[in-house]
C-alpha positions, 0 to 999 in steps of 0.5 A: 764231893762229886758234883753231879746233875740228873740227866735224861737217858739220851744227850740233850742241851743239859748234857752239853751245858753240864760239861761246859760248867765242869760237871763230870758226874751223872745221875741217870733214870731208868733207860728207855726200852730198846729192841724189846729189852726191858729198861732194867735189863743189862743191854739197855743199862749198858747202852745208857752207861756208855752214852754217858761215858762217851760224852765224858760223864761218869754214871754214879747213880740211877735215881729211878727203879722198876715198878715197886708199888706192890712191894710197898703195899704188900700186894699180890705180885710183890715177889715178882717185883722183887725179882725184877729189882734183883735183876736190876741191881745185879745188872747195875753191879755187873756194869759198875754203876755204884748207887741206886737211889730209891724211895718207899713212898706208896701210891705216889712219889713226891707230892705238891699242892701247887707248882706255881708259887711266886718266889723271888723276882716272880720265879715259880716254885712248888709247895705243899699245904697240908690243910688243902689235903685233909678232905682229899679222897682216899687213893684206891689203896684205901687206908695204908698204915705205918705198921704195914709199910714198916713190915713191907719195907723190912720184907723188901730189904731182907731180900734185896740187901744180900743181892746189893752186897753181892753186886756191890751196889749201894742202896740210897733210901730217900726220905718221904716228901712231904715228910708228913703222914698220912696223905690221902690215907697213905701213911708216910713212914720215912719222915725224919732222920730217926726214921731213916736210921730205923729203916737202915737198921732193919737189915744192917749192911754197909750197902744200905744207907741213905740219900740225904735230901736236905730239902725234905729233912729241913722241911721236917725240922732237922738241923742239916749239919747235925744230920750230915755228921750223924750219918757220915759217922756211920758211912751211910751217906751214899748220895746228896740232894743239895736243895732248900726250903722255907716253912714246915712239913705242914706248909712249905715252899721250895726256894732258890739255893741261896734263899731258904732257911738252911745255912748252905755254906755251913752244910757244905763245910760239914760235908768237907769236914766229914770227908764226904766224897760221894755224888751230890746234885742240885734238886727242885729248882725254881722255874725262871723267866722265859721257861714254861714250867712244863717240868716243875722243879727241873727246868733248865735255868734254875739248874744252871743257877744251882750248879754255879752256887754249889760250885762256889760253896764247894770252893769256899768250903774246900779252902776252909778245909785246906783243899786246893782249887785244882782238887775242887775242880777235879772233884766237880 
């Protein structure tokens, strides 16, 4: 497993701390616009990749994308958005950036009803309570059905998968978070492992797979080791979000990595058992004492805790699988 972190596009404190913790792999966003170049254009991507490499971090994943909402909703202008995606993926391939993490959540991305739930020791976490959303107003998109989204996803993949194959860029589809439907009239179709399977079967390709977000799938009630085995057998796990929750899709809250409902050591052992060698990162961490919670889920101290915990699990799972300490450190 390649232990990674999600970084801003330019060096900051986390870049330094990550190197001090032994992390050598990066997950990046779309870079900032430079000199009139759009974020997805070759030069901007090249500059960001070089910044990471010059710092000693290998850019494994871009976890962001140009605007896709017209694609997801099937609106006029979607073909123009698809052309931009084609350019973006082609540029990623030309630069040797191997994985794109994308989602098909229309109108809004991951969503919570609270980002100030108190958890262990008073740390703050985010959570979702569907009962609070049942009377929420529709978005400007109105009612968006599951049938519409499935059709729009297939249309998108039919055009994008051949480009990804040519560029040798893996498409890592993230499940919908929260995995419940609808929210504000907008359906969510990628709510469980079966739905992810259906999605990647729409246009079969070795370059179309998933981001295995443990927190989302655990929220959906999935058994995480079973999901790992299911998709690893098909070589479809391209990227992992290693996090946990407590509760169900109707009502859940996020947790410290060691305080949720998933047996995280068993999950890590399973990754080693199936031979997963791709990138994985901690995600959606608690906000800890002294932090202002201005970036819920992505403050600094919880990330440091998560990385340390994951490294410990990697060492334990590696020993169980017969992997030596030097190899574990090298993987990190």
